[in-house]
N, C-alpha and C positions, 0 to 999 in steps of 0.2 A: 055255192057252197063255200069253199075255201078260196081265198085270194092269195096268189103266189107271193105277193109283195108283203104279205102279213105272217108268212110262215116261218122262215129262217131255218137253220140247219137242225136244231133240236126242238122236236115238237112233243108236246104232252097232250093226249087226249083222255079226259077223265069222264066220269058218269057213273049213273047207277046200272043194276044188273038189266042186261037186254035194251040198253039205251042208244045202241048202234055204235058203240066205240070201236069195235074190230072193224066193222063195215067201213066206217069213215076212214080209218087209218088205210085199209085196203084201197079206197077210192083214191087217196093221196098217192099211193104208190103206183096205181095204175095210170094216173094222170102224168106222172114223171117220165122224162125221156131216158129210159134205160130199165135194165132188169131190177128185181126186187129180191130181197132176202128176209125170210121170216125167222125170228129167233123165238122158238116155242119154249116156254118155261114149264109147261105142265108134264108132270109125271103120269103116265096112264096106269092108274092103281085099280080101276074098277070098270064095269061096263058103261056106267054113266059118263065117266071122263072119255072112255074110248069113243063113244058115239059123239060127244062134243068136239073131240080132236077131229074125228072123220068128218063132221059137217064142215068144220072150219077149212080143212083141207080141200073139200069139194068146191069151196068158193074161190080158192086161189087158183090162178092160172098154173098150168103144168110147167111153165118155164121158170117159175120162182123157185129159188133155193131155199132150203129149210136148214136151220141150225137148231138142233135140240140141246137144251142146256138148262138144267134146274136150278144151279147154284152159282156158276161163274160167269158174270156177265161181261167182264172185261175179255174173258177167254172166248166168249162167243163172238165178240165184235172181231177177234183176231181170225175167226174162221169164216168170216164174210167174204165171198168170192170177189175178185177184182172186177172193176167195171159195174159193180152194183151201184145203182142210183138211189135206192131208198131201203132202209132197213126198218122192219117193224118189230119191236119188242113187245110181244103179247103173251103173258101181261105182267106187269110190274107186281100186281097183288098176289099172283100164285107164286112169283119168286119170293116175295116176303113170307108167304106160308111156308115155302120150302126151307128158307132161312130160319124161320121161327121153329118149325118142328125138329129141325136138325139140332138146334141149340137150346131148346126149352126143356127144363126139367121139372117135372111137377113136384119133385122132392125138394127143389130148391127154387122157390119163387121169391126170394128176397129181393127187395128194391135194387141192391147192388148188382145182383145177377141179371135182373131186367135191363137195367141201365147198361150192363157190359154187353148184353145181346144187342140193344138198340145201337150203341156206339159202333160195334162191328158192322152192322147193317148199314148205318150212315156213312161210315168210311168206304164200304164197298161201293155204295150209290155215288159218293163223290169221285171215286175213281172211275166209274162207269161214265158219269157225265163229261168228265175231262177227256176220257178217251174218245166218246162219241164226237165231242166238239173238235178233235184232232183229225177225225176221218173225212175223206172227200165227199162222202154221201150225206143225205139226210137221214136222221134217225127219228122214227116216230115211236113214242112210248105210250102204251096203252095201260091204263090203271082204272081201279075202281074207285068211286067215292064212297067210302065205307061209313062215314060219320053222320050220315043223314038219317038213319034208321033208329031202331030201338036200341037202347043200352043192352049189350049182351048179359045174359044172366049169369056167365061163368067167367072165372078168372082169365083164362087164356083168350077168350074172345074179347074181353076189354083190353088185355095187353096188345093183342093183335090190332085191333081198332086204333088204338093210340099210336102204335108203332107205324101202321099204314098212313094214318093222317100226316104224321111228322115227315115220313119218307116222301109222300106226295108233295109236300110243301118244299122239301129240298130239291126234288128234281123241277118242280115249277119255278123255283128260283133260278136254276141253271138253264132252263128251257128258253129258248128264242119266243116261243108262243106256246099258249095254253088255251085248250078248247074243252068246253063242256058239252058232251053228247046229251041231248034232250030228244026223245022221240026220233031219232035218226037224224037229227040236224045239229051241226055244231054251232055253238055259241061262244064267240070270242071272249075270253077272259083276259088275255094278255096277248097283244099283237106285236110282232116283230117290228123294229123301228118306231114304235109309238109309246114305249115305255120309258 
């Protein structure tokens, strides 16, 4: 599957819904020599999300740590226990949703307001990537590839798609390696030491 010499410290795994992104990130963590910490960005607001979270938790070993953080990614890294070998951030797309819903105002959808929201998100992601690079453990970021489907019919959906696409590009540029999950298999998009 993954080759250790092609991974690096900051790894991005992207793909469509149910492509195996999270499972691949978990496999990476399981293959590491040391404990893992899972940064969960989802807020449990309904029964469907509660079930999704429960299924993810059941897949993870009991000895993994979990940091629940919906907004402050740099703060989440600060809460990672010592001696952690791998951190999984799952998922960037939900974090983006949280950021957008916190800052988006349907009464003010001017271009300048949308640009300001995206600039804040990009600045936060830049800080996160720098913080992750400075940590002693490997950080694996899971995100959704949202631009391959139908153009959303409503304005907030289009704003989200555009911001998510550019956020993924920012993290991909900072990442040592980028992987596309397809049917549960990783395809190397950017390999460490080969770019």
